[in-house]
Steps between C-alpha positions, in 0.01 A plus 500: 500500500521163333585434144385174350580386150786420272806668648753258350601750229625752755877516550483526876252225596673272748787739568555546873574873465159593361299489822252256355333290772393172354166370613497123523762244590728519202690785341502377144327804350271267298204634305198595709696535824398794722749749631458763769638833384729696722570871440827414336322267257238767421783734408653239266161435341455875453830509315393204291161663428321203662279702736158606369496844332216742559427853374440811708321761290530880493240725336480879530430803286742789527412852396692685224859579604398394852608248758313206641532197718386146428483247787437128514460284808550120484315257725794255514879534545667579168849565363480739196724400207387726211281792412319501166345827377232521232567645153494868598811467714663793319240731659631450858799547720514274809646699792439242773455123492444411865470141622393512863733765646778461244526731202635301202602807296828649605551870425277804492420518123293183452501276192295478187218244513611394154771297674218273623330453164376151416759445221805616694739239639630591846638319802268394777429756770680424826236607752411428857204284589169682486286397798134435447300815586796729423484742204723507199508858363591662173532876487465627146539813297295539184723640223221569248275802442182304583380272774614141451413166658786297648461124504774265626550165664760402763600143431556327833598161640250372760722430800217445749459175683170436313552619140204658327561300183579126476 
């Protein structure tokens, strides 16, 4: 993956410990220089929110007081950082949030989907990389007396070699 553009505002451009491989004959870090990204650099960009963000959507209807599963499968490698649930988050309990083979919810009780409401500030999810073609799963329990539609988006960093967005 190559990144071209103004990278002079970044704290770690030109630092030998970053893993940046300079393309060209000088290592000045001037505007418009091209850099080859190593895995270490991708991790630093992820921390700096410099990688493209994409959304992975979930949509399912769960019967009254019932349980359901919503799955989403990306076509590129992603690293989930946040889950955002639509306005009716109070209607659901999330019992499993599985990224690949890893369950992100510890404990047997689950957590309220309200924790992932759009207006709630929370730290970024520390999740494993989700390979393209591998499912992300949410197991849900509907807490209401009627069927309810669950809509959510998993916000992800595109960590593939060819990002889907520029």
